[in-house]
N, CA, C and O atoms as a GROMACS GRO file, in nm:
protein
  500
    1MET      N    1   0.095   2.843   0.782
    1MET     CA    2   0.111   2.985   0.799
    1MET      C    3   0.226   3.033   0.711
    1MET      O    4   0.333   2.974   0.713
    2ILE      N    5   0.206   3.137   0.637
    2ILE     CA    6   0.309   3.197   0.554
    2ILE      C    7   0.367   3.314   0.630
    2ILE      O    8   0.294   3.398   0.683
    3MET      N    9   0.499   3.320   0.635
    3MET     CA   10   0.566   3.426   0.707
    3MET      C   11   0.633   3.520   0.608
    3MET      O   12   0.678   3.478   0.502
    4ASP      N   13   0.637   3.644   0.641
    4ASP     CA   14   0.712   3.743   0.565
    4ASP      C   15   0.860   3.725   0.600
    4ASP      O   16   0.895   3.716   0.717
    5LYS      N   17   0.945   3.720   0.499
    5LYS     CA   18   1.089   3.699   0.524
    5LYS      C   19   1.146   3.804   0.618
    5LYS      O   20   1.235   3.773   0.697
    6ASP      N   21   1.095   3.927   0.612
    6ASP     CA   22   1.148   4.033   0.697
    6ASP      C   23   1.118   4.010   0.845
    6ASP      O   24   1.185   4.065   0.931
    7SER      N   25   1.017   3.927   0.874
    7SER     CA   26   0.980   3.903   1.013
    7SER      C   27   1.050   3.782   1.072
    7SER      O   28   1.032   3.751   1.190
    8ILE      N   29   1.130   3.713   0.991
    8ILE     CA   30   1.199   3.593   1.038
    8ILE      C   31   1.324   3.636   1.113
    8ILE      O   32   1.410   3.706   1.058
    9LYS      N   33   1.334   3.594   1.238
    9LYS     CA   34   1.451   3.628   1.319
    9LYS      C   35   1.570   3.544   1.277
    9LYS      O   36   1.555   3.428   1.238
   10GLU      N   37   1.686   3.603   1.284
   10GLU     CA   38   1.810   3.534   1.253
   10GLU      C   39   1.849   3.449   1.374
   10GLU      O   40   1.883   3.502   1.480
   11ARG      N   41   1.843   3.317   1.358
   11ARG     CA   42   1.872   3.226   1.470
   11ARG      C   43   1.976   3.121   1.434
   11ARG      O   44   1.988   3.021   1.504
   12ARG      N   45   2.050   3.141   1.328
   12ARG     CA   46   2.145   3.040   1.283
   12ARG      C   47   2.258   3.024   1.382
   12ARG      O   48   2.306   3.121   1.441
   13LYS      N   49   2.301   2.900   1.400
   13LYS     CA   50   2.414   2.868   1.485
   13LYS      C   51   2.537   2.840   1.401
   13LYS      O   52   2.649   2.841   1.453
   14SER      N   53   2.518   2.816   1.271
   14SER     CA   54   2.627   2.782   1.181
   14SER      C   55   2.632   2.881   1.066
   14SER      O   56   2.531   2.939   1.027
   15ALA      N   57   2.754   2.901   1.014
   15ALA     CA   58   2.769   2.987   0.896
   15ALA      C   59   2.694   2.925   0.779
   15ALA      O   60   2.690   2.803   0.765
   16ARG      N   61   2.634   3.009   0.696
   16ARG     CA   62   2.560   2.958   0.580
   16ARG      C   63   2.625   3.009   0.452
   16ARG      O   64   2.694   3.111   0.451
   17LEU      N   65   2.603   2.934   0.347
   17LEU     CA   66   2.656   2.968   0.216
   17LEU      C   67   2.540   2.981   0.119
   17LEU      O   68   2.457   2.891   0.108
   18ILE      N   69   2.534   3.093   0.049
   18ILE     CA   70   2.433   3.108  -0.056
   18ILE      C   71   2.479   3.024  -0.173
   18ILE      O   72   2.589   3.044  -0.226
   19THR      N   73   2.396   2.930  -0.213
   19THR     CA   74   2.434   2.836  -0.318
   19THR      C   75   2.309   2.785  -0.388
   19THR      O   76   2.199   2.789  -0.332
   20SER      N   77   2.326   2.738  -0.509
   20SER     CA   78   2.216   2.680  -0.583
   20SER      C   79   2.251   2.537  -0.618
   20SER      O   80   2.353   2.510  -0.682
   21GLY      N   81   2.166   2.446  -0.576
   21GLY     CA   82   2.188   2.305  -0.604
   21GLY      C   83   2.057   2.230  -0.608
   21GLY      O   84   1.953   2.283  -0.569
   22ASP      N   85   2.062   2.109  -0.656
   22ASP     CA   86   1.942   2.026  -0.667
   22ASP      C   87   1.914   1.952  -0.537
   22ASP      O   88   2.004   1.903  -0.469
   23VAL      N   89   1.786   1.946  -0.505
   23VAL     CA   90   1.739   1.872  -0.387
   23VAL      C   91   1.617   1.791  -0.428
   23VAL      O   92   1.529   1.841  -0.498
   24GLU      N   93   1.613   1.667  -0.384
   24GLU     CA   94   1.493   1.585  -0.398
   24GLU      C   95   1.435   1.576  -0.257
   24GLU      O   96   1.508   1.551  -0.162
   25TYR      N   97   1.304   1.597  -0.245
   25TYR     CA   98   1.244   1.590  -0.111
   25TYR      C   99   1.110   1.519  -0.117
   25TYR      O  100   1.046   1.510  -0.222
   26SER      N  101   1.071   1.469  -0.002
   26SER     CA  102   0.938   1.412   0.014
   26SER      C  103   0.891   1.440   0.156
   26SER      O  104   0.970   1.446   0.249
   27VAL      N  105   0.760   1.457   0.169
   27VAL     CA  106   0.700   1.477   0.301
   27VAL      C  107   0.688   1.341   0.366
   27VAL      O  108   0.630   1.248   0.309
   28ILE      N  109   0.743   1.327   0.485
   28ILE     CA  110   0.737   1.200   0.556
   28ILE      C  111   0.591   1.161   0.579
   28ILE      O  112   0.512   1.242   0.628
   29GLY      N  113   0.556   1.038   0.542
   29GLY     CA  114   0.421   0.989   0.561
   29GLY      C  115   0.324   1.025   0.450
   29GLY      O  116   0.204   1.007   0.466
   30LYS      N  117   0.375   1.076   0.339
   30LYS     CA  118   0.287   1.118   0.229
   30LYS      C  119   0.313   1.036   0.104
   30LYS      O  120   0.352   1.091   0.001
   31LEU      N  121   0.292   0.906   0.111
   31LEU     CA  122   0.298   0.816  -0.003
   31LEU      C  123   0.427   0.823  -0.085
   31LEU      O  124   0.424   0.796  -0.206
   32ASP      N  125   0.536   0.859  -0.025
   32ASP     CA  126   0.666   0.862  -0.093
   32ASP      C  127   0.665   0.940  -0.225
   32ASP      O  128   0.733   0.902  -0.320
   33ILE      N  129   0.589   1.046  -0.230
   33ILE     CA  130   0.589   1.132  -0.348
   33ILE      C  131   0.715   1.218  -0.343
   33ILE      O  132   0.736   1.293  -0.248
   34LYS      N  133   0.798   1.206  -0.447
   34LYS     CA  134   0.923   1.281  -0.449
   34LYS      C  135   0.907   1.405  -0.536
   34LYS      O  136   0.851   1.400  -0.646
   35GLU      N  137   0.957   1.515  -0.485
   35GLU     CA  138   0.952   1.644  -0.555
   35GLU      C  139   1.094   1.697  -0.570
   35GLU      O  140   1.185   1.655  -0.500
   36LEU      N  141   1.112   1.790  -0.663
   36LEU     CA  142   1.241   1.852  -0.684
   36LEU      C  143   1.238   1.996  -0.636
   36LEU      O  144   1.135   2.064  -0.644
   37ALA      N  145   1.352   2.041  -0.584
   37ALA     CA  146   1.366   2.177  -0.535
   37ALA      C  147   1.508   2.225  -0.562
   37ALA      O  148   1.593   2.149  -0.609
   38ASN      N  149   1.531   2.351  -0.533
   38ASN     CA  150   1.665   2.409  -0.543
   38ASN      C  151   1.704   2.470  -0.410
   38ASN      O  152   1.620   2.525  -0.339
   39THR      N  153   1.831   2.459  -0.377
   39THR     CA  154   1.879   2.522  -0.255
   39THR      C  155   1.897   2.671  -0.279
   39THR      O  156   1.928   2.714  -0.390
   40LYS      N  157   1.876   2.750  -0.175
   40LYS     CA  158   1.909   2.892  -0.178
   40LYS      C  159   2.033   2.916  -0.093
   40LYS      O  160   2.122   2.992  -0.129
   41ASN      N  161   2.036   2.847   0.022
   41ASN     CA  162   2.155   2.851   0.106
   41ASN      C  163   2.159   2.726   0.191
   41ASN      O  164   2.060   2.655   0.206
   42ILE      N  165   2.278   2.699   0.246
   42ILE     CA  166   2.296   2.578   0.325
   42ILE      C  167   2.396   2.603   0.436
   42ILE      O  168   2.487   2.685   0.423
   43SER      N  169   2.378   2.533   0.546
   43SER     CA  170   2.473   2.535   0.657
   43SER      C  171   2.473   2.395   0.718
   43SER      O  172   2.394   2.310   0.679
   44ALA      N  173   2.562   2.373   0.813
   44ALA     CA  174   2.568   2.243   0.880
   44ALA      C  175   2.441   2.218   0.961
   44ALA      O  176   2.413   2.104   0.998
   45GLY      N  177   2.365   2.323   0.990
   45GLY     CA  178   2.244   2.308   1.070
   45GLY      C  179   2.115   2.297   0.992
   45GLY      O  180   2.012   2.257   1.046
   46GLY      N  181   2.119   2.333   0.862
   46GLY     CA  182   1.997   2.327   0.784
   46GLY      C  183   2.015   2.383   0.645
   46GLY      O  184   2.126   2.412   0.601
   47VAL      N  185   1.902   2.397   0.576
   47VAL     CA  186   1.905   2.439   0.437
   47VAL      C  187   1.780   2.520   0.407
   47VAL      O  188   1.675   2.498   0.468
   48CYS      N  189   1.791   2.613   0.314
   48CYS     CA  190   1.675   2.684   0.263
   48CYS      C  191   1.656   2.636   0.120
   48CYS      O  192   1.748   2.641   0.039
   49ILE      N  193   1.535   2.590   0.089
   49ILE     CA  194   1.504   2.542  -0.046
   49ILE      C  195   1.384   2.618  -0.101
   49ILE      O  196   1.301   2.670  -0.027
   50THR      N  197   1.376   2.622  -0.234
   50THR     CA  198   1.263   2.683  -0.302
   50THR      C  199   1.179   2.572  -0.364
   50THR      O  200   1.230   2.487  -0.437
   51VAL      N  201   1.048   2.573  -0.333
   51VAL     CA  202   0.957   2.468  -0.378
   51VAL      C  203   0.834   2.529  -0.444
   51VAL      O  204   0.812   2.650  -0.438
   52ASN      N  205   0.755   2.443  -0.508
   52ASN     CA  206   0.634   2.487  -0.578
   52ASN      C  207   0.508   2.477  -0.494
   52ASN      O  208   0.400   2.516  -0.539
   53GLU      N  209   0.519   2.426  -0.373
   53GLU     CA  210   0.400   2.404  -0.290
   53GLU      C  211   0.420   2.461  -0.151
   53GLU      O  212   0.532   2.469  -0.100
   54ARG      N  213   0.310   2.501  -0.090
   54ARG     CA  214   0.314   2.549   0.048
   54ARG      C  215   0.329   2.427   0.139
   54ARG      O  216   0.252   2.331   0.128
   55ILE      N  217   0.426   2.431   0.227
   55ILE     CA  218   0.445   2.323   0.324
   55ILE      C  219   0.445   2.387   0.462
   55ILE      O  220   0.520   2.481   0.488
   56GLU      N  221   0.362   2.336   0.548
   56GLU     CA  222   0.340   2.397   0.679
   56GLU      C  223   0.460   2.382   0.771
   56GLU      O  224   0.534   2.284   0.765
   57LYS      N  225   0.477   2.482   0.857
   57LYS     CA  226   0.579   2.480   0.962
   57LYS      C  227   0.558   2.354   1.046
   57LYS      O  228   0.445   2.318   1.079
   58GLY      N  229   0.669   2.287   1.080
   58GLY     CA  230   0.661   2.165   1.161
   58GLY      C  231   0.661   2.036   1.080
   58GLY      O  232   0.682   1.928   1.135
   59THR      N  233   0.637   2.047   0.950
   59THR     CA  234   0.636   1.928   0.863
   59THR      C  235   0.777   1.870   0.855
   59THR      O  236   0.875   1.944   0.846
   60ILE      N  237   0.786   1.737   0.860
   60ILE     CA  238   0.914   1.669   0.849
   60ILE      C  239   0.933   1.622   0.704
   60ILE      O  240   0.845   1.557   0.647
   61LEU      N  241   1.048   1.655   0.648
   61LEU     CA  242   1.081   1.618   0.511
   61LEU      C  243   1.201   1.525   0.508
   61LEU      O  244   1.291   1.534   0.592
   62PHE      N  245   1.202   1.436   0.410
   62PHE     CA  246   1.320   1.357   0.380
   62PHE      C  247   1.388   1.427   0.263
   62PHE      O  248   1.324   1.455   0.162
   63LEU      N  249   1.517   1.456   0.276
   63LEU     CA  250   1.590   1.534   0.176
   63LEU      C  251   1.707   1.455   0.119
   63LEU      O  252   1.774   1.380   0.191
   64LYS      N  253   1.730   1.471  -0.010
   64LYS     CA  254   1.852   1.424  -0.077
   64LYS      C  255   1.913   1.548  -0.140
   64LYS      O  256   1.861   1.601  -0.239
   65ILE      N  257   2.023   1.594  -0.083
   65ILE     CA  258   2.086   1.719  -0.125
   65ILE      C  259   2.212   1.688  -0.205
   65ILE      O  260   2.299   1.615  -0.159
   66ASN      N  261   2.220   1.744  -0.324
   66ASN     CA  262   2.338   1.725  -0.408
   66ASN      C  263   2.433   1.842  -0.392
   66ASN      O  264   2.399   1.956  -0.423
   67LEU      N  265   2.553   1.813  -0.341
   67LEU     CA  266   2.659   1.913  -0.332
   67LEU      C  267   2.755   1.890  -0.449
   67LEU      O  268   2.787   1.775  -0.479
   68PRO      N  269   2.801   1.995  -0.514
   68PRO     CA  270   2.887   1.980  -0.631
   68PRO      C  271   3.012   1.894  -0.608
   68PRO      O  272   3.051   1.818  -0.697
   69GLU      N  273   3.075   1.904  -0.493
   69GLU     CA  274   3.200   1.830  -0.469
   69GLU      C  275   3.179   1.690  -0.411
   69GLU      O  276   3.276   1.620  -0.384
   70LYS      N  277   3.054   1.649  -0.392
   70LYS     CA  278   3.026   1.519  -0.331
   70LYS      C  279   2.962   1.428  -0.436
   70LYS      O  280   2.866   1.467  -0.503
   71ASP      N  281   3.015   1.305  -0.448
   71ASP     CA  282   2.967   1.212  -0.549
   71ASP      C  283   2.826   1.160  -0.521
   71ASP      O  284   2.749   1.136  -0.614
   72THR      N  285   2.793   1.142  -0.394
   72THR     CA  286   2.661   1.090  -0.358
   72THR      C  287   2.583   1.197  -0.283
   72THR      O  288   2.642   1.279  -0.212
   73PRO      N  289   2.452   1.198  -0.297
   73PRO     CA  290   2.372   1.300  -0.227
   73PRO      C  291   2.375   1.280  -0.076
   73PRO      O  292   2.390   1.168  -0.026
   74ILE      N  293   2.361   1.390  -0.005
   74ILE     CA  294   2.349   1.387   0.140
   74ILE      C  295   2.204   1.361   0.172
   74ILE      O  296   2.115   1.429   0.120
   75GLU      N  297   2.179   1.264   0.258
   75GLU     CA  298   2.042   1.232   0.298
   75GLU      C  299   2.021   1.281   0.441
   75GLU      O  300   2.106   1.263   0.528
   76ALA      N  301   1.907   1.343   0.462
   76ALA     CA  302   1.875   1.396   0.594
   76ALA      C  303   1.725   1.408   0.610
   76ALA      O  304   1.650   1.414   0.512
   77LYS      N  305   1.682   1.411   0.735
   77LYS     CA  306   1.545   1.450   0.767
   77LYS      C  307   1.552   1.590   0.823
   77LYS      O  308   1.642   1.622   0.901
   78GLY      N  309   1.457   1.672   0.782
   78GLY     CA  310   1.455   1.810   0.829
   78GLY      C  311   1.316   1.855   0.865
   78GLY      O  312   1.216   1.807   0.811
   79LYS      N  313   1.311   1.949   0.957
   79LYS     CA  314   1.183   2.005   1.003
   79LYS      C  315   1.168   2.145   0.944
   79LYS      O  316   1.259   2.228   0.955
   80VAL      N  317   1.053   2.170   0.881
   80VAL     CA  318   1.025   2.302   0.825
   80VAL      C  319   1.006   2.400   0.941
   80VAL      O  320   0.916   2.384   1.024
   81MET      N  321   1.093   2.501   0.946
   81MET     CA  322   1.088   2.600   1.053
   81MET      C  323   1.010   2.724   1.011
   81MET      O  324   0.953   2.794   1.095
   82TRP      N  325   1.008   2.752   0.881
   82TRP     CA  326   0.931   2.863   0.827
   82TRP      C  327   0.906   2.841   0.678
   82TRP      O  328   0.978   2.767   0.611
   83CYS      N  329   0.802   2.908   0.629
   83CYS     CA  330   0.765   2.902   0.488
   83CYS      C  331   0.730   3.045   0.445
   83CYS      O  332   0.645   3.110   0.507
   84ALA      N  333   0.795   3.093   0.338
   84ALA     CA  334   0.770   3.229   0.289
   84ALA      C  335   0.731   3.223   0.142
   84ALA      O  336   0.806   3.171   0.059
   85GLU      N  337   0.614   3.276   0.110
   85GLU     CA  338   0.565   3.278  -0.027
   85GLU      C  339   0.625   3.397  -0.102
   85GLU      O  340   0.644   3.504  -0.045
   86PHE      N  341   0.654   3.376  -0.230
   86PHE     CA  342   0.694   3.487  -0.315
   86PHE      C  343   0.646   3.459  -0.457
   86PHE      O  344   0.620   3.344  -0.494
   87ILE      N  345   0.634   3.564  -0.534
   87ILE     CA  346   0.592   3.549  -0.672
   87ILE      C  347   0.704   3.603  -0.760
   87ILE      O  348   0.746   3.718  -0.747
   88SER      N  349   0.750   3.518  -0.848
   88SER     CA  350   0.856   3.555  -0.942
   88SER      C  351   0.792   3.624  -1.062
   88SER      O  352   0.684   3.583  -1.106
   89SER      N  353   0.855   3.725  -1.114
   89SER     CA  354   0.800   3.793  -1.231
   89SER      C  355   0.797   3.702  -1.354
   89SER      O  356   0.721   3.726  -1.448
   90ALA      N  357   0.881   3.597  -1.352
   90ALA     CA  358   0.886   3.505  -1.466
   90ALA      C  359   0.781   3.394  -1.455
   90ALA      O  360   0.756   3.323  -1.553
   91LEU      N  361   0.721   3.378  -1.338
   91LEU     CA  362   0.625   3.269  -1.316
   91LEU      C  363   0.490   3.323  -1.273
   91LEU      O  364   0.482   3.426  -1.206
   92ILE      N  365   0.385   3.254  -1.310
   92ILE     CA  366   0.250   3.294  -1.269
   92ILE      C  367   0.219   3.238  -1.130
   92ILE      O  368   0.161   3.307  -1.047
   93GLU      N  369   0.257   3.115  -1.107
   93GLU     CA  370   0.227   3.049  -0.980
   93GLU      C  371   0.323   3.096  -0.871
   93GLU      O  372   0.440   3.123  -0.898
   94PRO      N  373   0.275   3.106  -0.747
   94PRO     CA  374   0.366   3.143  -0.638
   94PRO      C  375   0.466   3.032  -0.611
   94PRO      O  376   0.442   2.915  -0.642
   95ARG      N  377   0.578   3.069  -0.554
   95ARG     CA  378   0.681   2.975  -0.509
   95ARG      C  379   0.700   2.998  -0.359
   95ARG      O  380   0.653   3.098  -0.304
   96TYR      N  381   0.767   2.907  -0.296
   96TYR     CA  382   0.784   2.914  -0.151
   96TYR      C  383   0.928   2.882  -0.113
   96TYR      O  384   0.986   2.785  -0.161
   97ASP      N  385   0.983   2.964  -0.025
   97ASP     CA  386   1.112   2.933   0.037
   97ASP      C  387   1.081   2.864   0.168
   97ASP      O  388   0.995   2.908   0.244
   98LEU      N  389   1.152   2.755   0.194
   98LEU     CA  390   1.137   2.681   0.319
   98LEU      C  391   1.267   2.685   0.396
   98LEU      O  392   1.373   2.651   0.342
   99GLY      N  393   1.262   2.725   0.520
   99GLY     CA  394   1.377   2.715   0.609
   99GLY      C  395   1.366   2.582   0.681
   99GLY      O  396   1.269   2.557   0.753
  100ILE      N  397   1.467   2.497   0.664
  100ILE     CA  398   1.461   2.361   0.717
  100ILE      C  399   1.578   2.337   0.811
  100ILE      O  400   1.693   2.362   0.776
  101GLU      N  401   1.547   2.290   0.930
  101GLU     CA  402   1.649   2.252   1.028
  101GLU      C  403   1.669   2.101   1.020
  101GLU      O  404   1.572   2.025   1.025
  102PHE      N  405   1.794   2.058   1.009
  102PHE     CA  406   1.821   1.914   1.008
  102PHE      C  407   1.788   1.856   1.144
  102PHE      O  408   1.834   1.906   1.247
  103VAL      N  409   1.708   1.750   1.145
  103VAL     CA  410   1.676   1.681   1.270
  103VAL      C  411   1.736   1.541   1.275
  103VAL      O  412   1.746   1.480   1.382
  104GLU      N  413   1.776   1.492   1.159
  104GLU     CA  414   1.841   1.361   1.152
  104GLU      C  415   1.934   1.362   1.032
  104GLU      O  416   1.890   1.370   0.917
  105ILE      N  417   2.065   1.355   1.059
  105ILE     CA  418   2.166   1.356   0.954
  105ILE      C  419   2.289   1.285   1.008
  105ILE      O  420   2.324   1.300   1.125
  106LYS      N  421   2.355   1.208   0.923
  106LYS     CA  422   2.479   1.141   0.964
  106LYS      C  423   2.584   1.248   0.991
  106LYS      O  424   2.591   1.349   0.921
  107GLU      N  425   2.664   1.224   1.094
  107GLU     CA  426   2.767   1.321   1.130
  107GLU      C  427   2.865   1.344   1.015
  107GLU      O  428   2.911   1.456   0.994
  108VAL      N  429   2.897   1.240   0.940
  108VAL     CA  430   2.988   1.254   0.827
  108VAL      C  431   2.928   1.347   0.720
  108VAL      O  432   3.001   1.421   0.655
  109ASP      N  433   2.797   1.343   0.702
  109ASP     CA  434   2.730   1.432   0.607
  109ASP      C  435   2.725   1.575   0.659
  109ASP      O  436   2.742   1.670   0.582
  110ARG      N  437   2.701   1.590   0.790
  110ARG     CA  438   2.702   1.725   0.848
  110ARG      C  439   2.840   1.787   0.832
  110ARG      O  440   2.853   1.906   0.802
  111GLN      N  441   2.944   1.706   0.854
  111GLN     CA  442   3.081   1.756   0.838
  111GLN      C  443   3.112   1.790   0.693
  111GLN      O  444   3.184   1.886   0.666
  112ALA      N  445   3.057   1.712   0.598
  112ALA     CA  446   3.077   1.741   0.455
  112ALA      C  447   3.015   1.876   0.420
  112ALA      O  448   3.074   1.954   0.346
  113ILE      N  449   2.896   1.904   0.474
  113ILE     CA  450   2.832   2.034   0.450
  113ILE      C  451   2.915   2.145   0.513
  113ILE      O  452   2.940   2.248   0.451
  114PHE      N  453   2.958   2.122   0.638
  114PHE     CA  454   3.039   2.222   0.708
  114PHE      C  455   3.164   2.255   0.626
  114PHE      O  456   3.198   2.372   0.609
  115GLN      N  457   3.232   2.153   0.577
  115GLN     CA  458   3.355   2.172   0.499
  115GLN      C  459   3.327   2.245   0.368
  115GLN      O  460   3.403   2.334   0.329
  116TYR      N  461   3.218   2.207   0.302
  116TYR     CA  462   3.177   2.272   0.177
  116TYR      C  463   3.154   2.422   0.201
  116TYR      O  464   3.203   2.505   0.125
  117VAL      N  465   3.079   2.455   0.305
  117VAL     CA  466   3.048   2.594   0.338
  117VAL      C  467   3.177   2.668   0.373
  117VAL      O  468   3.203   2.777   0.322
  118PHE      N  469   3.258   2.609   0.460
  118PHE     CA  470   3.383   2.672   0.505
  118PHE      C  471   3.475   2.700   0.386
  118PHE      O  472   3.527   2.810   0.373
  119ASP      N  473   3.495   2.600   0.300
  119ASP     CA  474   3.585   2.616   0.185
  119ASP      C  475   3.537   2.728   0.092
  119ASP      O  476   3.619   2.808   0.046
  120HIS      N  477   3.408   2.736   0.065
  120HIS     CA  478   3.357   2.839  -0.026
  120HIS      C  479   3.356   2.978   0.038
  120HIS      O  480   3.384   3.077  -0.031
  121LEU      N  481   3.326   2.987   0.165
  121LEU     CA  482   3.330   3.117   0.232
  121LEU      C  483   3.473   3.168   0.240
  121LEU      O  484   3.496   3.289   0.228
  122ARG      N  485   3.568   3.080   0.261
  122ARG     CA  486   3.710   3.118   0.267
  122ARG      C  487   3.755   3.172   0.132
  122ARG      O  488   3.831   3.269   0.126
  123LYS      N  489   3.710   3.110   0.022
  123LYS     CA  490   3.746   3.154  -0.114
  123LYS      C  491   3.688   3.292  -0.145
  123LYS      O  492   3.747   3.368  -0.222
  124GLU      N  493   3.573   3.325  -0.086
  124GLU     CA  494   3.506   3.453  -0.112
  124GLU      C  495   3.577   3.571  -0.048
  124GLU      O  496   3.558   3.685  -0.089
  125ARG      N  497   3.657   3.544   0.052
  125ARG     CA  498   3.723   3.654   0.126
  125ARG      C  499   3.839   3.709   0.054
  125ARG      O  500   3.904   3.801   0.103
   0.00000   0.00000   0.00000
């Protein structure tokens, strides 16, 4: 199901940071096919990424998220909470934003994301 972004309720529990970074992801149970995506925003509770394929709500993804200040990628499993299609004027094919809630992440990685978000939001003020 594709949702209109305007109909998505704001349910975040953590502050989010609008950021662009590289993400490698794969659908759990789908032959370990790895795809590349970009982050739109991130929080300690989840991430929004832009992908080239429609991925259904409820799908579990394995994510490797690259944060600029971290030497190694953060690994997590996340559940797709929503999928919103959009068409970029520069591209012919549609793209999709995915709202992903972390369902399995090391606490040290969650804290690294929290610190990254906190530090950048503090600098913006």
